[in-house]
C-alpha positions as CSV (number, residue, x, y, z in Angstrom):
1,M,63.2,107.6,11.3
2,M,63.8,107.2,7.6
3,A,63.1,110.9,6.9
4,N,65.6,112.1,9.5
5,E,68.2,109.4,9.7
6,G,68.2,107.5,6.3
7,F,66.3,104.8,4.4
8,F,68.1,101.9,6.1
9,R,67.9,103.3,9.6
10,P,65.1,100.9,10.8
11,V,67.3,97.9,10.2
12,R,70.3,99.2,12.0
13,G,71.8,96.6,14.3
14,M,70.4,93.7,12.3
15,H,73.9,92.2,11.9
16,V,74.4,92.0,15.6
17,V,71.3,89.9,16.0
18,A,72.2,87.8,13.0
19,S,75.6,86.9,14.3
20,A,74.1,85.6,17.6
21,A,70.9,84.0,16.1
22,G,72.7,81.1,14.5
23,P,74.3,79.5,17.5
24,A,71.4,80.6,19.8
25,H,68.8,78.8,17.6
26,A,71.0,75.8,17.3
27,L,71.1,75.4,21.0
28,Y,67.4,76.2,21.3
29,F,66.1,73.6,18.8
30,S,68.5,70.9,19.8
31,C,67.7,71.3,23.5
32,Y,64.0,71.4,22.7
33,E,64.0,68.2,20.7
34,H,66.0,66.4,23.4
35,M,63.9,67.6,26.3
36,K,60.7,67.0,24.5
37,L,61.7,63.4,23.9
38,L,62.9,63.0,27.5
39,F,59.7,64.3,29.0
40,S,57.1,62.7,26.7
41,G,58.7,59.5,25.5
42,S,59.2,58.3,21.9
43,S,55.5,57.2,21.4
44,Q,54.0,60.6,22.4
45,V,56.7,63.0,21.3
46,G,55.2,66.2,20.1
47,H,51.7,65.3,21.3
48,N,52.1,66.1,25.0
49,P,51.5,69.9,25.7
50,I,53.0,69.8,29.2
51,A,56.1,68.1,27.9
52,N,56.4,70.6,25.1
53,G,56.0,73.5,27.4
54,L,58.6,72.2,29.9
55,A,61.0,71.5,27.0
56,G,60.5,75.1,25.8
57,C,61.5,76.4,29.3
58,F,64.9,74.6,29.2
59,A,65.6,75.6,25.6
60,T,65.0,79.2,26.4
61,L,67.7,79.3,29.1
62,F,70.4,78.4,26.5
63,H,68.9,80.6,23.8
64,D,68.7,83.8,25.9
65,A,72.3,83.4,27.2
66,L,73.5,84.3,23.8
67,M,70.7,86.6,22.5
68,V,70.3,88.9,25.5
69,P,73.6,90.9,25.0
70,A,73.1,91.0,21.3
71,D,69.5,92.3,21.7
72,A,70.7,95.0,24.1
73,I,73.3,96.3,21.6
74,K,70.7,96.1,18.8
75,Q,68.2,98.1,20.7
76,R,70.7,100.8,21.7
77,L,71.6,101.2,18.0
78,Q,68.0,101.4,17.0
79,I,66.7,104.0,19.3
80,Y,66.0,107.4,17.7
81,A,69.1,109.7,17.6
82,S,71.3,106.9,18.9
83,P,74.7,108.2,20.2
84,Y,76.5,105.1,18.9
85,A,78.3,105.0,15.6
86,G,78.0,101.2,15.3
87,A,78.1,97.9,17.2
88,I,81.8,98.1,18.1
89,D,81.5,101.7,19.3
90,C,78.4,100.8,21.3
91,L,80.2,97.9,23.0
92,Q,83.3,100.0,23.8
93,K,81.3,102.8,25.3
94,I,79.2,100.4,27.4
95,R,82.4,98.8,28.7
96,Q,83.9,102.2,29.6
97,R,80.9,103.9,31.1
98,E,78.7,101.2,32.5
99,G,80.5,97.9,32.4
100,L,79.7,94.9,30.3
101,S,77.5,93.4,33.0
102,V,74.7,95.9,31.9
103,L,74.3,93.8,28.7
104,Y,72.7,91.2,31.0
105,R,70.7,93.7,33.0
106,S,67.5,92.5,31.3
107,Y,68.4,88.8,31.5
108,T,65.9,88.0,34.3
109,T,63.2,90.1,32.6
110,Q,64.1,88.4,29.3
111,L,63.7,85.0,30.9
112,T,60.5,86.1,32.6
113,M,59.2,87.1,29.2
114,N,60.7,84.4,27.0
115,I,59.9,81.4,29.1
116,P,56.2,82.0,28.8
117,F,56.6,83.2,25.2
118,H,58.4,80.1,24.1
119,S,56.2,77.8,26.2
120,V,53.0,79.3,24.6
121,H,54.7,79.3,21.2
122,L,55.8,75.7,21.3
123,V,52.6,74.4,22.8
124,T,50.5,76.3,20.3
125,Y,52.7,75.2,17.4
126,E,52.5,71.5,18.4
127,L,48.7,71.8,18.9
128,L,48.3,73.3,15.5
129,Q,50.4,70.5,14.1
130,D,48.2,68.0,15.8
131,Y,45.3,69.5,13.9
132,L,47.0,70.1,10.5
133,N,49.8,67.5,10.4
134,Y,49.3,64.9,13.1
135,A,51.8,62.4,11.6
136,R,54.5,65.1,11.7
137,T,55.5,64.5,8.1
138,Y,57.2,67.3,6.1
139,D,54.3,69.6,5.1
140,P,55.5,73.2,4.3
141,L,52.0,74.7,4.4
142,S,51.2,73.3,7.8
143,H,54.6,74.5,9.1
144,V,54.0,78.0,7.8
145,I,50.5,78.3,9.3
146,S,51.4,76.7,12.6
147,G,54.5,78.8,13.0
148,A,52.7,82.1,12.1
149,G,49.8,81.3,14.4
150,A,52.0,80.3,17.3
151,G,54.2,83.4,16.9
152,A,51.1,85.7,16.8
153,I,49.5,84.3,20.0
154,A,52.7,84.1,22.0
155,S,53.9,87.6,21.0
156,A,50.5,89.2,21.9
157,V,50.4,87.5,25.3
158,T,53.9,88.6,26.3
159,T,53.9,92.2,24.9
160,P,53.8,93.9,28.4
161,L,57.0,92.1,29.4
162,D,58.6,93.1,26.1
163,V,57.9,96.7,26.9
164,C,59.6,96.3,30.3
165,K,62.6,94.6,28.7
166,T,62.9,97.4,26.1
167,L,62.9,100.0,28.9
168,L,65.7,98.2,30.7
169,N,67.8,98.1,27.6
170,T,67.3,101.6,26.2
171,Q,66.6,103.9,29.2
172,E,68.4,107.2,28.8
173,C,70.7,107.7,31.8
174,C,72.3,110.8,33.1
175,L,74.6,111.7,36.0
176,A,72.9,112.9,39.1
177,S,74.5,114.9,41.8
178,T,75.6,111.6,43.4
179,G,77.5,110.7,40.3
180,G,75.3,107.6,39.6
181,P,73.1,107.0,36.5
182,T,69.4,107.8,37.1
183,C,66.2,107.9,35.1
184,S,63.4,110.3,35.5
185,V,60.2,108.8,37.0
186,P,57.3,111.2,37.5
187,R,55.4,111.1,40.7
188,G,51.6,111.3,40.8
189,S,48.8,109.6,39.0
190,P,49.5,107.4,35.9
191,G,49.5,109.3,32.7
192,T,49.2,112.8,34.3
193,S,51.7,115.6,33.9
194,T,53.5,116.8,36.9
195,N,56.5,119.0,37.7
196,T,57.6,116.8,40.5
197,V,60.1,114.3,39.3
198,A,61.8,111.5,41.2
199,T,65.1,110.1,39.8
200,Q,65.3,106.4,39.8
201,E,67.0,103.9,37.6
202,A,64.9,101.0,36.4
203,R,67.3,98.2,37.4
204,G,64.9,95.3,37.2
205,L,61.4,94.1,36.3
206,I,59.6,95.6,39.3
207,T,61.0,99.1,38.9
208,A,60.4,98.9,35.1
209,I,56.8,98.0,35.7
210,R,56.4,101.0,38.1
211,V,58.1,103.4,35.7
212,I,55.9,102.4,32.8
213,Y,52.7,102.4,34.8
214,M,53.4,105.9,36.3
215,Q,54.2,107.3,32.8
216,G,51.3,105.9,30.8
217,G,49.1,103.6,32.9
218,I,47.9,100.2,31.7
219,P,47.8,101.2,27.9
220,A,51.6,101.8,28.0
221,F,52.2,98.1,28.5
222,F,50.6,97.4,25.1
223,K,52.5,99.9,23.0
224,G,54.0,98.2,20.0
225,L,51.6,95.3,20.1
226,T,50.7,95.5,16.4
227,P,54.3,95.7,15.1
228,R,55.4,93.0,17.5
229,V,52.8,90.6,16.2
230,L,53.4,91.6,12.6
231,Y,57.1,90.9,13.2
232,Q,56.8,87.6,14.9
233,M,54.3,86.0,12.5
234,P,56.6,85.9,9.5
235,S,59.6,85.4,11.6
236,T,58.3,82.3,13.3
237,A,56.8,81.0,10.1
238,V,60.1,81.2,8.3
239,A,62.0,79.8,11.3
240,W,59.8,76.7,11.6
241,S,59.7,76.1,7.9
242,C,63.5,76.1,7.6
243,Y,63.9,74.1,10.7
244,E,61.4,71.4,9.7
245,F,63.0,71.2,6.2
246,F,66.5,70.6,7.5
247,K,65.3,68.3,10.3
248,H,63.5,66.0,7.9
249,S,66.4,66.3,5.3
250,F,69.1,65.3,7.8
251,A,66.9,62.5,9.2
252,G,66.7,61.0,5.7
253,K,62.9,61.3,5.6
254,P,61.2,62.2,2.2
255,T,60.5,65.8,1.7
256,I,58.0,67.7,-0.5
257,L,59.7,70.4,-2.5
């Protein structure tokens, strides 16, 4: 990508995600803290895995409502030889050709992926905190370790669903004889070449699973596992470190700098 499209090509679309990440994470963490307290009670807050998992489910609903369209635009900008000049151009062409509703085409799949992701993520983080920092004081090292470990485990578990989501957001469409957008889906055994092609658009999770399986078999669902884990580990470590710092600072609790 850098050789053919420039040094900064891999980070194209980053500003789209950044603009949505602030309000999305504000809703995410505030909802999580409120629901965690509601489900577990003040005496057991943070120490009840079931309550933490349920709180993560509710927090994800608010988070994804803002992040799904931003993620769809970012992925279209990041695909190789993207036809879009920028985020505004991408949004305009989507509105003209497909309608803005396609930005939420992967919302169900995103929830299907992110609800287990964030549930596993939050449960793992709180369990690691129980081991490293049971009193829940401000401890930067424990927040970094717990955040990175939780992100790695959660991202690895949900990689197959992330592959499905990426297909739904980036599938290359063409106009068939009927005038509707289609995608080529090979018939035959998974991973085998064939000249017989069926045209079908992956419009949801089930059809996305079928397309991916027919094109590459089970291994296709784990493509990108390593970069996904390597991305999530520092991302979640930084997110939790910043969040814990500001949470303790705003609460007036002593912090260790």
